[in-house]
DSSP file (Angstrom, degrees, kcal/mol; ACC not computed):
  #  RESIDUE AA STRUCTURE BP1 BP2  ACC     N-H-->O    O-->H-N    N-H-->O    O-->H-N    TCO  KAPPA ALPHA  PHI   PSI    X-CA   Y-CA   Z-CA
    1    1 A M     >        0   0    0      0, 0.0     4,-2.0     0, 0.0     5,-0.2   0.000 360.0 360.0 360.0 -43.3  -33.4    7.8   -3.4
    2    2 A L  H  >  +     0   0    0      1,-0.2     4,-2.9     2,-0.2     5,-0.2   0.913 360.0  54.3 -60.4 -42.9  -30.2    9.4   -2.0
    3    3 A A  H  > S+     0   0    0      1,-0.2     4,-2.3     2,-0.2    -1,-0.2   0.877 107.7  50.8 -59.8 -37.6  -30.1    7.1    1.0
    4    4 A S  H  > S+     0   0    0      2,-0.2     4,-1.6     1,-0.2    -1,-0.2   0.916 111.6  46.3 -66.1 -43.9  -30.3    4.1   -1.3
    5    5 A V  H  X S+     0   0    0     -4,-2.0     4,-1.3     2,-0.2    -2,-0.2   0.915 112.9  50.4 -65.7 -42.8  -27.4    5.3   -3.5
    6    6 A Q  H  X S+     0   0    0     -4,-2.9     4,-2.8     1,-0.2     3,-0.4   0.914 108.3  52.7 -61.3 -42.4  -25.3    6.1   -0.4
    7    7 A A  H  < S+     0   0    0     -4,-2.3     4,-0.4     1,-0.2    -1,-0.2   0.854 107.5  53.0 -62.0 -34.7  -26.0    2.6    1.0
    8    8 A D  H  < S+     0   0    0     -4,-1.6    -1,-0.2     1,-0.2    -2,-0.2   0.821 123.3  24.7 -68.6 -31.1  -24.8    1.0   -2.2
    9    9 A F  H >X S+     0   0    0     -4,-1.3     4,-1.6    -3,-0.4     3,-1.5   0.675  96.3  84.2-111.9 -20.4  -21.5    2.9   -2.2
   10   10 A E  T 3< S+     0   0    0     -4,-2.8    -3,-0.1     1,-0.3    -2,-0.1   0.784  90.3  54.1 -63.7 -27.8  -20.5    3.9    1.3
   11   11 A S  T 34 S+     0   0    0     -4,-0.4    -1,-0.3    -5,-0.2    -2,-0.1   0.708 116.3  38.6 -77.9 -17.2  -18.9    0.5    2.2
   12   12 A R  T <4 S+     0   0    0     -3,-1.5     2,-0.4     1,-0.2    -2,-0.2   0.626 116.0  46.1-105.1 -16.9  -16.6    0.7   -0.9
   13   13 A H     <  -     0   0    0     -4,-1.6     3,-0.5     0, 0.0     2,-0.3  -0.984  66.4-139.6-136.7 137.6  -15.7    4.3   -1.1
   14   14 A R  S    S+     0   0    0     -2,-0.4    -3,-0.1   101,-0.2    -4,-0.0  -0.682  85.8   6.8 -88.0 146.3  -14.5    6.9    1.4
   15   15 A H  S  > S+     0   0    0     -2,-0.3     4,-1.8     1,-0.1     3,-0.5   0.794  72.5 157.0  59.4  34.7  -15.8   10.5    1.2
   16   16 A M  H  >  +     0   0    0     -3,-0.5     4,-3.2     1,-0.2     5,-0.2   0.874  69.5  58.9 -59.8 -37.6  -18.3    9.8   -1.5
   17   17 A N  H  > S+     0   0    0      1,-0.2     4,-2.3     2,-0.2    -1,-0.2   0.885 105.3  49.7 -61.2 -36.6  -20.4   12.8   -0.5
   18   18 A L  H  > S+     0   0    0     -3,-0.5     4,-2.3     2,-0.2    -1,-0.2   0.913 112.3  47.4 -66.1 -41.8  -17.4   15.1   -1.2
   19   19 A V  H  X S+     0   0    0     -4,-1.8     4,-2.5     2,-0.2    -2,-0.2   0.936 113.1  48.1 -63.2 -46.7  -16.9   13.5   -4.6
   20   20 A W  H  X S+     0   0    0     -4,-3.2     4,-2.4     1,-0.2    -2,-0.2   0.889 110.6  51.4 -63.1 -38.5  -20.6   13.8   -5.5
   21   21 A R  H  X S+     0   0    0     -4,-2.3     4,-2.5    -5,-0.2    -1,-0.2   0.921 110.7  48.7 -64.4 -43.1  -20.6   17.4   -4.4
   22   22 A D  H  X S+     0   0    0     -4,-2.3     4,-2.0     1,-0.2    -2,-0.2   0.915 112.1  48.6 -61.0 -43.3  -17.6   18.2   -6.6
   23   23 A H  H  X S+     0   0    0     -4,-2.5     4,-1.9     1,-0.2    -1,-0.2   0.864 110.3  51.5 -68.3 -35.0  -19.2   16.4   -9.5
   24   24 A F  H  X S+     0   0    0     -4,-2.4     4,-3.0    -5,-0.2    -2,-0.2   0.942 107.9  52.5 -62.5 -46.3  -22.5   18.3   -8.9
   25   25 A N  H  X S+     0   0    0     -4,-2.5     4,-1.2     1,-0.2    -2,-0.2   0.878 108.5  50.5 -59.4 -38.4  -20.5   21.6   -8.9
   26   26 A E  H  < S+     0   0    0     -4,-2.0     4,-0.5     1,-0.2     3,-0.3   0.915 113.5  44.9 -64.4 -42.3  -18.9   20.8  -12.2
   27   27 A A  H >X S+     0   0    0     -4,-1.9     3,-1.4     1,-0.2     4,-1.1   0.881 106.9  59.7 -68.1 -37.9  -22.3   20.0  -13.8
   28   28 A A  H 3< S+     0   0    0     -4,-3.0     6,-0.3     1,-0.3     7,-0.2   0.779  96.0  62.4 -64.2 -26.7  -23.9   23.1  -12.2
   29   29 A E  T 3< S+     0   0    0     -4,-1.2    -1,-0.3    -3,-0.3    -2,-0.2   0.766 110.7  39.7 -66.9 -23.7  -21.4   25.3  -14.2
   30   30 A L  T <4 S+     0   0    0     -3,-1.4    -2,-0.2    -4,-0.5    -1,-0.2   0.622 109.8  61.4-100.4 -16.5  -22.9   23.9  -17.4
   31   31 A V  S >< S-     0   0    0     -4,-1.1     3,-1.6    -3,-0.0     4,-0.3  -0.928  81.2-132.8-119.3 109.5  -26.6   23.9  -16.5
   32   32 A P  T 3  S+     0   0    0      0, 0.0    -3,-0.1     0, 0.0    -2,-0.0  -0.313  88.6  13.1 -60.3 138.1  -28.2   27.3  -15.6
   33   33 A G  T >  S+     0   0    0     -5,-0.1     3,-1.3     1,-0.1    -5,-0.1   0.363  89.7 115.3  81.9  -5.4  -30.4   27.2  -12.5
   34   34 A L  G X   +     0   0    0     -3,-1.6     3,-0.9    -6,-0.3    -6,-0.1   0.803  64.9  66.1 -68.5 -27.7  -29.1   23.9  -11.3
   35   35 A S  G 3  S+     0   0    0     -4,-0.3    -1,-0.3     1,-0.3     7,-0.1   0.530  82.2  79.8 -73.9  -3.1  -27.5   25.4   -8.2
   36   36 A N  G <  S+     0   0    0     -3,-1.3    -1,-0.3     2,-0.0     2,-0.2   0.203  72.6 100.6 -88.8  17.1  -30.9   26.3   -6.8
   37   37 A V  S <  S-     0   0    0     -3,-0.9     5,-0.0     1,-0.1    -4,-0.0  -0.625  79.8 -95.2 -99.9 161.6  -31.7   22.8   -5.5
   38   38 A D     >  -     0   0    0     -2,-0.2     4,-2.1     1,-0.1     3,-0.2  -0.204  39.5-101.2 -72.1 166.7  -31.3   21.5   -1.9
   39   39 A D  H  > S+     0   0    0      1,-0.2     4,-2.2     2,-0.2     5,-0.2   0.861 119.3  53.5 -59.2 -41.1  -28.2   19.7   -0.6
   40   40 A S  H  > S+     0   0    0      1,-0.2     4,-2.2     2,-0.2    -1,-0.2   0.917 110.9  46.3 -61.9 -42.4  -29.7   16.2   -0.8
   41   41 A R  H  > S+     0   0    0      2,-0.2     4,-2.9     1,-0.2     5,-0.2   0.862 108.5  56.7 -69.3 -34.2  -30.6   16.7   -4.5
   42   42 A K  H  X S+     0   0    0     -4,-2.1     4,-2.6     2,-0.2    -2,-0.2   0.928 109.1  46.5 -60.2 -44.6  -27.2   18.1   -5.2
   43   43 A L  H  X S+     0   0    0     -4,-2.2     4,-2.0     2,-0.2    -2,-0.2   0.916 112.8  49.3 -64.1 -42.6  -25.6   14.9   -3.9
   44   44 A L  H  X S+     0   0    0     -4,-2.2     4,-1.3     2,-0.2    -2,-0.2   0.929 112.9  46.4 -63.6 -45.0  -28.0   12.8   -5.9
   45   45 A I  H  X S+     0   0    0     -4,-2.9     4,-0.8     1,-0.2     3,-0.5   0.913 110.9  53.7 -62.9 -42.0  -27.3   14.7   -9.1
   46   46 A G  H >< S+     0   0    0     -4,-2.6     3,-0.7     1,-0.2    -1,-0.2   0.859 103.7  56.4 -59.7 -35.5  -23.6   14.5   -8.4
   47   47 A S  H >< S+     0   0    0     -4,-2.0     3,-1.5     1,-0.2    -1,-0.2   0.837  99.3  60.1 -66.2 -31.0  -23.9   10.8   -8.1
   48   48 A Y  H 3< S+     0   0    0     -4,-1.3    -1,-0.2    -3,-0.5    -2,-0.2   0.781 105.7  48.8 -65.3 -25.7  -25.4   10.6  -11.6
   49   49 A F  T << S+     0   0    0     -4,-0.8     2,-0.4    -3,-0.7    -1,-0.3   0.116  95.4  93.1-100.6  20.3  -22.1   12.2  -12.9
   50   50 A T    <   -     0   0    0     -3,-1.5     2,-0.5     2,-0.0   -30,-0.0  -0.952  58.3-158.9-117.7 131.7  -19.9    9.8  -11.0
   51   51 A M        -     0   0    0     -2,-0.4     2,-0.3     2,-0.0    -3,-0.0  -0.939  11.2-141.0-113.4 125.7  -18.6    6.6  -12.6
   52   52 A E        -     0   0    0     -2,-0.5     2,-0.5     2,-0.0    -2,-0.0  -0.667  16.9-157.4 -81.9 137.0  -17.4    3.7  -10.5
   53   53 A Y        -     0   0    0     -2,-0.3     2,-1.2    36,-0.0     3,-0.1  -0.971  12.1-145.5-120.8 123.8  -14.3    2.0  -11.9
   54   54 A A    >   -     0   0    0     -2,-0.5     3,-1.3     1,-0.2    36,-1.1  -0.735  17.7-174.9 -87.8  95.1  -13.4   -1.6  -10.9
   55   55 A F  T 3  S+     0   0    0     -2,-1.2    40,-0.2     1,-0.3    -1,-0.2   0.650  81.4  35.9 -70.9 -14.3   -9.6   -1.4  -11.0
   56   56 A A  T 3  S+     0   0    0     31,-0.1    -1,-0.3     1,-0.1    33,-0.2  -0.058  79.3 116.6-125.8  33.5   -9.1   -5.1  -10.3
   57   57 A S  S <  S+     0   0    0     -3,-1.3    32,-0.2     1,-0.1    -2,-0.1   0.764  82.2  34.0 -76.8 -23.9  -11.9   -6.6  -12.3
   58   58 A A  S    S-     0   0    0     30,-2.5     2,-0.3     1,-0.3    31,-0.2   0.869 123.1 -20.7 -99.1 -44.6   -9.8   -8.5  -14.8
   59   59 A A  E     -A   88   0A   0     29,-1.7    29,-2.6     2,-0.0     2,-0.4  -0.990  36.7-150.5-165.0 152.5   -6.7   -9.7  -13.0
   60   60 A L  E     +A   87   0A   0     -2,-0.3     2,-0.3    27,-0.2    27,-0.2  -1.000  41.4 139.3-123.8 127.5   -4.3   -9.3  -10.1
   61   61 A F  E     +A   86   0A   0     25,-2.9    25,-3.1    -2,-0.4    -2,-0.0  -0.918  32.9  58.0-157.0-179.4   -0.7  -10.3  -10.8
   62   62 A N  E     -     0   0A   0     -2,-0.3    -1,-0.2    23,-0.2     2,-0.1   0.926  66.7-166.0  54.5  53.6    3.0   -9.5  -10.2
   63   63 A P  E     -     0   0A   0      0, 0.0     2,-0.4     0, 0.0    22,-0.2  -0.389  10.5-175.0 -69.1 146.1    2.9   -9.5   -6.4
   64   64 A S  E     -A   84   0A   0     20,-2.2    20,-2.7    -2,-0.1     2,-0.4  -0.994   2.4-168.8-139.5 137.7    5.7   -8.1   -4.4
   65   65 A I  E     +A   83   0A   0     -2,-0.4     2,-0.3    18,-0.2    18,-0.2  -0.976  10.4 165.5-132.9 141.6    6.1   -8.2   -0.7
   66   66 A T  E     -A   82   0A   0     16,-2.2    16,-2.8    -2,-0.4     2,-0.1  -0.968  44.6 -82.1-147.6 161.1    8.4   -6.5    1.8
   67   67 A L  E     -A   81   0A   0     -2,-0.3    14,-0.3    14,-0.2     4,-0.1  -0.407  44.8-120.3 -65.3 138.4    8.6   -5.9    5.5
   68   68 A H        -     0   0    0     12,-2.4    12,-0.2    33,-0.1    -1,-0.1  -0.582  16.2-130.6 -73.6 140.6    6.5   -2.9    6.8
   69   69 A P  S    S+     0   0    0      0, 0.0     2,-0.7     0, 0.0    -1,-0.1   0.743  95.2  67.7 -67.1 -20.9    8.7   -0.3    8.5
   70   70 A D        +     0   0    0      1,-0.1    -2,-0.1     2,-0.1    10,-0.0  -0.869  50.2 160.6-104.3 106.0    6.3   -0.2   11.5
   71   71 A Q    >   +     0   0    0     -2,-0.7     3,-1.2     8,-0.1    -1,-0.1   0.207  31.0 132.1-105.4  12.9    6.4   -3.5   13.4
   72   72 A K  T 3  S+     0   0    0      1,-0.2     3,-0.1     8,-0.0    -2,-0.1  -0.382  70.1  16.3 -67.1 142.0    4.9   -2.1   16.6
   73   73 A G  T 3  S+     0   0    0      1,-0.3     2,-0.4    -2,-0.1    -1,-0.2   0.568  89.9 134.7  76.3   9.6    2.1   -4.0   18.3
   74   74 A I    <   -     0   0    0     -3,-1.2    -1,-0.3     1,-0.1     3,-0.1  -0.752  56.7-113.7 -93.6 138.1    2.8   -7.2   16.3
   75   75 A G    >   -     0   0    0     -2,-0.4     3,-1.4     1,-0.1    -1,-0.1  -0.121  43.5 -76.4 -65.5 164.1    2.7  -10.4   18.3
   76   76 A E  T 3  S+     0   0    0      1,-0.3    -1,-0.1    28,-0.0     3,-0.1  -0.328 119.6  17.7 -60.3 142.2    5.8  -12.6   18.8
   77   77 A N  T 3  S+     0   0    0      1,-0.2     2,-0.3    -3,-0.1    -1,-0.3   0.711 107.0 109.5  64.9  23.2    6.8  -14.6   15.7
   78   78 A S    <   -     0   0    0     -3,-1.4     2,-0.4    26,-0.2    26,-0.3  -0.908  49.1-162.2-125.2 155.7    4.7  -12.3   13.5
   79   79 A L  E     - B   0 103A   0     24,-2.9    24,-2.9    -2,-0.3     2,-0.4  -0.999  14.9-136.8-137.5 138.5    5.6   -9.7   10.9
   80   80 A R  E     - B   0 102A   0     -2,-0.4   -12,-2.4    22,-0.2     2,-0.3  -0.778  32.1-173.6 -89.9 139.8    3.7   -6.9    9.3
   81   81 A F  E     -AB  67 101A   0     20,-2.7    20,-1.8    -2,-0.4     2,-0.4  -0.872  24.7-137.8-131.5 163.5    4.2   -6.6    5.5
   82   82 A I  E     -AB  66 100A   0    -16,-2.8   -16,-2.2    -2,-0.3     2,-0.4  -0.984  23.1-167.6-116.9 133.4    3.4   -4.4    2.6
   83   83 A M  E     -AB  65  99A   0     16,-3.2    16,-2.4    -2,-0.4     2,-0.4  -0.976   5.2-163.9-123.7 135.9    2.3   -6.0   -0.6
   84   84 A S  E     -AB  64  98A   0    -20,-2.7   -20,-2.2    -2,-0.4     2,-0.3  -0.919   9.7-178.3-114.1 147.4    2.0   -4.4   -4.1
   85   85 A L  E     - B   0  97A   0     12,-2.3    12,-2.9    -2,-0.4     2,-0.5  -0.983  27.0-126.5-138.3 148.1    0.1   -6.0   -7.0
   86   86 A R  E     -AB  61  96A   0    -25,-3.1   -25,-2.9    -2,-0.3     2,-0.4  -0.854  32.8-165.8 -90.9 131.5   -0.5   -5.0  -10.5
   87   87 A S  E     -AB  60  95A   0      8,-2.9     8,-2.4    -2,-0.5     2,-0.5  -0.927  13.4-152.4-120.3 145.9   -4.2   -5.0  -11.3
   88   88 A T  E     +AB  59  94A   0    -29,-2.6   -30,-2.5    -2,-0.4   -29,-1.7  -0.974  25.0 174.1-116.8 124.6   -5.9   -4.9  -14.6
   89   89 A G    >   -     0   0    0      4,-2.4     3,-2.0    -2,-0.5   -34,-0.2  -0.178  42.9 -26.4-111.7-157.4   -9.4   -3.4  -14.6
   90   90 A E  G >  S+     0   0    0    -36,-1.1     3,-0.9     1,-0.3    -1,-0.3  -0.273 131.5  17.4 -56.3 136.8  -12.1   -2.4  -17.0
   91   91 A G  G 3  S-     0   0    0      1,-0.2    -1,-0.3    -3,-0.1     3,-0.1   0.613 124.7 -84.1  73.6  11.5  -10.7   -1.5  -20.5
   92   92 A H  G <  S+     0   0    0     -3,-2.0     2,-0.4     1,-0.2    -1,-0.2   0.826  78.5 160.6  57.3  35.9   -7.5   -3.3  -19.5
   93   93 A V    <   -     0   0    0     -3,-0.9    -4,-2.4    -4,-0.2     2,-0.3  -0.755  34.1-133.1 -85.1 130.9   -6.1   -0.3  -17.7
   94   94 A S  E     +B   88   0A   0     -2,-0.4     2,-0.3    -6,-0.2    -6,-0.2  -0.628  28.3 173.1 -89.4 144.3   -3.3   -1.2  -15.3
   95   95 A S  E     -B   87   0A   0     -8,-2.4    -8,-2.9    -2,-0.3     2,-0.5  -0.917  30.7-120.0-137.5 163.6   -3.1    0.1  -11.7
   96   96 A I  E     -B   86   0A   0     -2,-0.3     2,-0.4   -10,-0.2   -10,-0.2  -0.945  27.7-162.9-108.2 131.5   -0.9   -0.6   -8.7
   97   97 A V  E     -B   85   0A   0    -12,-2.9   -12,-2.3    -2,-0.5     2,-0.4  -0.912   0.2-158.5-115.1 138.6   -2.7   -1.9   -5.6
   98   98 A F  E     +B   84   0A   0     -2,-0.4     2,-0.3   -14,-0.2    17,-0.2  -0.939  12.4 173.8-118.9 142.2   -1.2   -1.9   -2.1
   99   99 A R  E     -B   83   0A   0    -16,-2.4   -16,-3.2    -2,-0.4     2,-0.3  -0.967  16.2-150.4-136.8 153.1   -2.2   -4.0    0.9
  100  100 A T  E     +B   82   0A   0     -2,-0.3    12,-3.4   -18,-0.2     2,-0.3  -0.901  26.2 156.9-118.0 156.0   -0.8   -4.5    4.3
  101  101 A G  E     -BC  81 111A   0    -20,-1.8   -20,-2.7    -2,-0.3     2,-0.4  -0.953  35.8-112.5-162.2 179.1   -1.1   -7.6    6.4
  102  102 A V  E     -BC  80 110A   0      8,-2.1     7,-2.8    -2,-0.3     8,-1.2  -0.995  18.7-163.1-129.1 129.1    0.4   -9.7    9.1
  103  103 A I  E     +BC  79 108A   0    -24,-2.9   -24,-2.9    -2,-0.4     5,-0.2  -0.933  29.1 141.0-108.7 134.2    2.1  -13.1    8.7
  104  104 A G  E >   - C   0 107A   0      3,-2.8     3,-2.2    -2,-0.4   -26,-0.2  -0.739  67.1 -52.1-150.3-161.9    2.5  -15.2   11.8
  105  105 A P  T 3  S+     0   0    0      0, 0.0     3,-0.1     0, 0.0   -27,-0.1   0.772 133.6  52.4 -56.7 -27.1    2.3  -18.8   13.1
  106  106 A Q  T 3  S-     0   0    0      1,-0.4     2,-0.3     0, 0.0     0, 0.0   0.052 112.7-125.0 -95.2  25.5   -1.1  -19.1   11.6
  107  107 A L  E <  S+C  104   0A   0     -3,-2.2    -3,-2.8     2,-0.0     2,-0.7  -0.522  86.7  22.7  64.1-124.8    0.2  -17.9    8.2
  108  108 A L  E     +C  103   0A   0     -2,-0.3    -5,-0.2    -5,-0.2     3,-0.1  -0.604  67.1 168.5 -77.3 112.0   -1.8  -15.0    7.0
  109  109 A E  E     +     0   0A   0     -7,-2.8     2,-0.3    -2,-0.7    -1,-0.2   0.827  64.0   4.6 -92.0 -36.5   -3.4  -13.5   10.1
  110  110 A R  E     -C  102   0A   0     -8,-1.2    -8,-2.1     2,-0.0     2,-0.4  -0.996  54.6-172.9-149.5 147.1   -4.7  -10.2    8.7
  111  111 A L  E     -C  101   0A   0     -2,-0.3   -10,-0.3   -10,-0.2    -3,-0.0  -0.988  30.3-117.2-140.7 133.1   -4.9   -8.5    5.3
  112  112 A S        -     0   0    0    -12,-3.4     2,-0.1    -2,-0.4     3,-0.1  -0.258  30.3-115.9 -66.8 155.3   -6.1   -4.9    4.8
  113  113 A S        -     0   0    0      1,-0.2   -13,-0.1   -14,-0.1    -1,-0.1  -0.414  42.9 -78.9 -84.0 167.3   -9.2   -4.2    2.7
  114  114 A A              0   0    0      1,-0.1    -1,-0.2    -2,-0.1   -15,-0.1  -0.327 360.0 360.0 -64.1 146.5   -9.2   -2.3   -0.5
  115  115 A S              0   0    0    -17,-0.2  -101,-0.2    -3,-0.1    -1,-0.1   0.349 360.0 360.0-132.5 360.0   -9.0    1.4   -0.3
C-alpha cells in the first residue's frame, strides 16, 4: 500500500517521506501506542494525515518576467528569465508561483516545472 501512495505523489512532491514522518509524529503524540509500528506503517499513517493542495487549480494570472541574474551556459541569442505569477487555488487562496525559463530564437526553449 505504501509503495502505491509513494508512486502517486513522488513525481509531484519533494521529500514526501519526511513530510509523512513529521505528520505521523504529530499524530503519535495524540494516540497512545501508535509509535510502536514499523517505519513503513509510520509513513503510510503519516500520509493519511497529509492533505495535498492544488495551489493553481483555479487560475494563473498577473505574470511578471525579468532577466535571471545567472546567464551562464545560455546559448547565443538566448536569455534566461524568472517569471512570477499569482495563482488561485482551492478555496480561492492566492499564492505566488515562480518559474525559470530560457527564451531564444525558437521563442520559449525551456520552462522549469512546478516545485
